[in-house]
C-alpha positions in Angstrom: -151.0 -21.8 -46.1 -151.3 -18.1 -46.8 -148.4 -15.8 -46.6 -149.6 -14.1 -43.4 -149.9 -17.5 -41.7 -146.4 -18.4 -42.6 -145.1 -15.1 -41.4 -147.0 -15.5 -38.1 -145.6 -19.0 -37.7 -142.0 -17.8 -38.3 -142.4 -15.0 -35.8 -143.8 -17.4 -33.2 -140.9 -19.9 -33.8 -138.4 -17.0 -33.5 -139.8 -15.9 -30.2 -139.9 -19.4 -28.7 -136.4 -20.5 -29.9 -135.0 -17.0 -29.2 -136.2 -17.2 -25.6 -134.7 -20.7 -25.2 -131.3 -19.5 -26.6 -131.3 -16.4 -24.3 -132.2 -18.5 -21.2 -129.4 -21.1 -22.0 -126.9 -18.3 -22.5 -128.0 -16.6 -19.3 -127.6 -19.9 -17.3 -124.2 -20.6 -18.8 -122.9 -17.1 -18.0 -124.3 -16.7 -14.5 -125.4 -20.1 -13.4 -126.6 -20.4 -9.8 -125.2 -17.8 -7.4 -124.4 -20.4 -4.6 -123.9 -23.5 -6.8 -127.3 -24.9 -6.1 -130.7 -24.5 -4.6 -130.5 -23.9 -0.8 -131.9 -26.5 1.4 -135.1 -25.4 3.0 -135.9 -26.6 6.5 -139.6 -26.6 7.2 -141.2 -27.7 10.5 -144.5 -29.4 9.8 
């Protein structure tokens, strides 16, 4: 692999794993506002 390919791979991995970490931290901090998804009643 060339150096540029390795750099691009590392950047892509950092973006993906960074997004995962940020989303988990956000969920742990804030969670759901009402403790769960509201029940939706739909007349069909």
